[in-house]
N, C-alpha and C positions, 0 to 999 in steps of 0.2 A: 620483500621476498616471498615468491609466490609456489605453492605448493598444492599439492591433490595428495597426501597421506594420508591412513588411516587415523583418527583422534582418540581412538581406543589408549585407555590408559587413566589415571588419577589421576587430578586437575589439582595443583593442591595449593596452598598461602595465595587465597582468592580475596575478595570481599565483595557480598550480600548486596543488593538491594532490596528489601524487604519486602516492598511491595510487588516485586515483580518475580518473586521465588516463593516457592513450596517446598522448605525444607519439610527430611523426613525426619531429624531431632531439634529441634529449635537450639538453634547456637545464642550466645551468650554476646553482649554487646562488644562491639569491633572484636570481638573472634574469628579468625582467618577461618575460613572455608572449602572444603573441597567440592569439584563434583567429580564425579566416573560417568567416563562413557564407554561402555563395548557393544559391539554389535551395530554401530552409529545410533545407540541409544542412551539417553540420559539413563543410568541406573540408580545412582543415588545424589545429596543434596544435601548438604549439611554443612555442620563443625566440623573442620581438619579431624580436629581429637577422637570424634565418633566414628571414622570412615570404616564401616566392617572390616575384616580380616580377611574376609573372602575374597577379597579384592588386593590383596598385600603382593602376589603374583607380577602385576599388572604394571607397562611402563609409568613411572611416576614423574609426571610435568610438575615444576615451578610456575606457579603464576605471576611471583615477582611483587604480591603485594595491587597485581592489581583490580579493577571496579567489572565485577563481573554482570550482564545483561543476559537477556536472550536477544538474540538476534534482532533486530530490525525490522518492522515490515511497512510496507509502502504499500496502501491500500485504493490508491486510485492515481492510474497513469493512466496518458494515451502515447506509450510509448515509441510503436511502429508506424512512421509516417513518411512521405517523400515530405524535400523540400524544406524549407523555413518560412516564418512571417515577419522579419524584424521590420520589413517596412511599414506593419500597421502598428507596431511599435512606434514606431515616429508618426505614423496619424494621430496615434492618441495624443503623442506628447505636444501636437498640434493642434491639440483641444477634438479630435472628433470620438464620439463615442465609438460604445461595441456593437451598439444595434447600426448604426450610422457606419460604421468597418463590413461590416456584414449587408447592407444595403450596395455597396460600395461594390462589392463583388470579392471581397475579402473575406477573414472570417474562417469558418471550417470549408465552407465549397470550395476555397484557395488551395486547402490542403488535398482534399478531394482530391484534383486535379491533378497534384502532383502525385501522390500518390497510385493512382490510379496510372498513373505512366511510368510507374517504378516494376519492378520484376519482384520478384517473391524474394532470389537473390539479393540483390539491390536493397529492398527492403530488412533481411538479416541483417549487409553489411551494417549498413545506416543504425540499427537500432543496437548493433553488438558493445560496441563505445559507451550509448549513454547507460546501459545496463550496467557496463564494467564499472561504472565511474559511480554506480547505489553503492554495488555490491561491495567497492572498498571502502566505502564506509558502513559494512555492517548489515546490511540489508538482507535479510535470509527466503525473506517472501517477497513476494512483488508481484500485484493486477497491474494486467496491461486490458485496454479496453479496443474493440474493433472499431469503426462509427467514420476512419475515412477512406472508405470503398462506395458506399451506399448502392451499389450490386452484388449480388453474391458473388462474383468472380469476384470480387477484391476483397468485399470481405473476407473471403473464405483465405485470402492470400495474405491479409493481415494474421487473421488469426492459427495459421497454421505456423508464421515468421513465429508468434507468441509460442507457441507450444515449443518449437527449435529455440527457443532463446535460451530454455528451462531446460531442458534435455541439454544442450550445448555447456550452457554454462552451469549446471548442477545448484537450481535454486529452483525454489517454487516457484512457480508461476500459475495464475486464474487469470483463463483466458475470460472474458467477457464482454459478448457481441450487442454492441450498441449501433444497431443497422437503423433506429430512430435517433440519430445526430442531428440529422439537418435534415431538408428536403432536397433531392439530388436539382440540378438542372434541370435534367428529363424528364420530371414530375411539378415543375413550375406549376403552383396554382392547383395539383391535383395529389393534394397531399393525404386523403383516405384512399387515392389508387396505391399512394407507395404506402400506405400503412397496412393493405393488403398485402401484398407484396412481402412486405417485413414478415407477417406474421405467419401467414399461408405459403410459403417458397423459402425462406433465406433461414428461418429462426429453424421449420423442421430438417432440415438440408444440412443444415452447417450440426446442428445437436444428432444428427447421425451421423454425423461423423468426427463425434469426441470430441469437440472441439468451443464447446460454449458450459462453461461452468457458474454464470450467471448472465440475467439477460437485464441491461440497461436502458436508458429512456432519457433524453432531455426534454420534460417538461418545462415551458419558457412560452412566451408571447412570440419571442423571434423563430419558436421552434414547433413545437406538438401541443394540444390538446389536453387536460386532461381526460377526455372522453380517447383519445390515440392512445394518448398512456395506457389505460385500460382496457384496453384491447389487446396491447403488444406485452402486459403484464397475464390475460388471461391463459393466451396461447402458451407463453410461458409456465404459466401453471399448469397445464395441460400434458407439458413436457416434462415437467415434475424438478423443473429449473429455479433455483430460486431467482429473488429481484433486489433491482435495486435503483435509485431514483439520482439524476441530477434536478436537485429541486431548490426552489424560491434563492435562486439567484441571482436574479434580476427585479422581482415582483414577486408577490405572496399567490400563487397559483392555486393552493391549495394540494401541491401534488402529494407533503411530505403525508398531512392523512392516509394518500389515495396509497400509497404504498405502503404505510403501516397495516390497512386494511389486506393488504397482500401480505404480510410479512416479511415486510422489504429486509435484510442482512442491515441496509443505509439508507441514509438521505446524507446528498453530498452537497455541497456549497453553504448551502441553509443561512445566507446573510437574510432574506425576508420569515425566517420565519415565523409564523407564528406561536400562541401559546397555549391554540386547539389543535396545532402539529406536533408539538413537543409530548400534550396530554397524550395523542395517538399513536406517537412514539414509542413513550416510556411506556404503554400497554402494552407493544408489539415486540419491545425489546433489540428496538432500532438501533443502530447506532448511528451519531452523528458527526461527521465526516467532514471537517475542517480543514480551509484551503487557501494558508493565505498566502501563497504563491500568486494565486491568482486573485485575489484582493487587492495584493501589491502593487500587480504589474499594472491591474485595470484602475491604478489609483479610486478604489473604492472607498467610501465614506461610513457606509452603513455593516456595522458590525453584526458578525452573529450573535443571540442570544445567551450569549455564554453563563452570566448569572441564574437567567432560566433554567437552563439546559442541566446545571449546575444544583440550581433547587430541585427539579423534578428527578435528580437520578440519571439522566441520559448519559449512557454512557460516549467521549466524547473520542474523537480519534485525529491523527494528523497527518497528512497524506503532502507530497511534491505535488500534485494532478500535472505528472510532466505534464505536456505537450506544448505545439511550435508554436500557437499564438497567444494566449494568455499565461502562462505558467512556465515559461521554458528552465525548470529549477531541476536540479543533478545533486540536490545535497537534502536530505532528508535531516539530520543534523538543523540545515540553517531554518527550517520549516518549524521545527521544534521552538529555534529560537524566537522566530517572527510570531510562532502563536502565541506565545508569551509576551509578549512585547507588541503585539498588536491586537492581541484580543485578548489580554490577561488570563492566560492559562496559570495555574500554577506548575513551578517542577516537574510535581509529584503527577499532575496533569500529561503533562507533556511529554513524558515518559512511559506514561499509561496509551498516552496517542498515539507514539510511533513503536508500540509494543503490545498489549494485551486486548486492550480496545482495537487497535488494528487487526490486530488476526479475529475479531472476532466479526469486523465487518467486513471479511474474506468467508467465512465459516471455517475457519483453520481455528479455532479457541482450544481445539483438543490437541492439536499436535506444534504452533507456534505461541507466540506473544508471553511467555513465562519459563521459567526455569523451575525443572518438578521432573523426579523420577518417573520413566515410563513413555516420556516423549524421547523424538526425534533430538536429536543432539544438534541445535543451533545455538551458537552462542559466542558473547563478541565477548575477550579483554580488553579493558581499556585503561590507554595511562593517565585516569586521573585520580584525583586528590577526593573528590565528593561528588555524588551523582548529579549537580546541578552545573559539572562543567559539561555535558553533553549540550547544556542546553542555553551555555556561557557563551562559548568562543564562536567568531563568526569567523568562515571560511578557514581555518584550521582544517587542514589532514591528519587526524591520530594518527600514530602507528599503532594502531591495532592490531591483536589478532582475532585470525574468525574461525570459527568450525561452524562448516553448513554441510547439514547431511550427514555427519556423523566423521566428514571430513575435514585435514587441516588445510585452509586453502589462503590463508594468508599470516603470514609471521610467524610466531612460532615461542616457543617456552624452551628453558632448559630444561632437558629430558635426561634423568640417571636413570641406572640399571634396575629390573624387578625387584621391589624390597628394601632399594638401597637409601640412604636420607635424601628429604630432598632442600637441604637447606637454600637460603639465599644464595 
């Protein structure tokens, strides 16, 4: 059941995940918890017995013993694009490598052609059900990258659609400019000329239109060099826009250390991340974003250095990397499972990866990814006995209750009159 009603009230009979909540009063073990929503904000979080009397006049919701978590955060997606690339999936199964697919005219350039051919309205219609699938699973904030236009008009089109999606579906969307994603065909053999256009024409124009929340680059031997990446970072820095990086996916280019020098929000993929890159990320507070969907689809065998990241205290996020070529994934919970099974994350690490650390990777750590008073009301109630079930089930779409931006957008809970008992 979908609705768009205010979630203002006292939500009782809940169970908190300690690592994902900052209660106003510390609950005892196994004690029923409550959250108070008023004016679209979380006003109080803690044990049910200690809810302040000042909130007694609000509507009372019975959560039925549900597990309460912050809204999920998908911090790396390429959600807006035209076409699809199932043929490349078949090519890889037949033995073609990522680079061979790209050299054969597939890869990113294939999506560029389809995206350029689509209108803004068509891209919006294509992206809406993709985003809705993620929202139905509890996502309350998402990053959407450009990078399939590779020309000002088409990059603008993608970023405008990203903004429209956030407004139309009532979700926090962070658009990221990824103009340096691949070399467009018209610039074949002229990568420096294209980077000049990205830095001097595209980025300033799109930033002036309010379409860019962050800037990303694909730094790789089949994409852009360290010097070209740094040129883009300098242009972003001059505009006061944070950066992030597709780094060390296919080889160790040293991109993570470069990104850390620019205070990057995140470095993503990082299968080939070095110890020097880890140290630089730790010093800069840069989040390591793990993308098990791409690892799985590409049948990669180089696992990100999880133990070294853990030992260094580098925060790890987990994302779908939804894109048409290498991670056609539309389930963040499935990615949490894959991060555990393929990369050996613990359950607490995986849950932080799709909430607290994912929010940090988007610069949203003050508003998303944690249940705490004074934050916008983004939370999910799950019909699970324990937190491990969030990463345990494969393919299940749990009947969860979702509060996003202070509105009840999915599911519900038993509601009684203000001040009435909240019995189960």
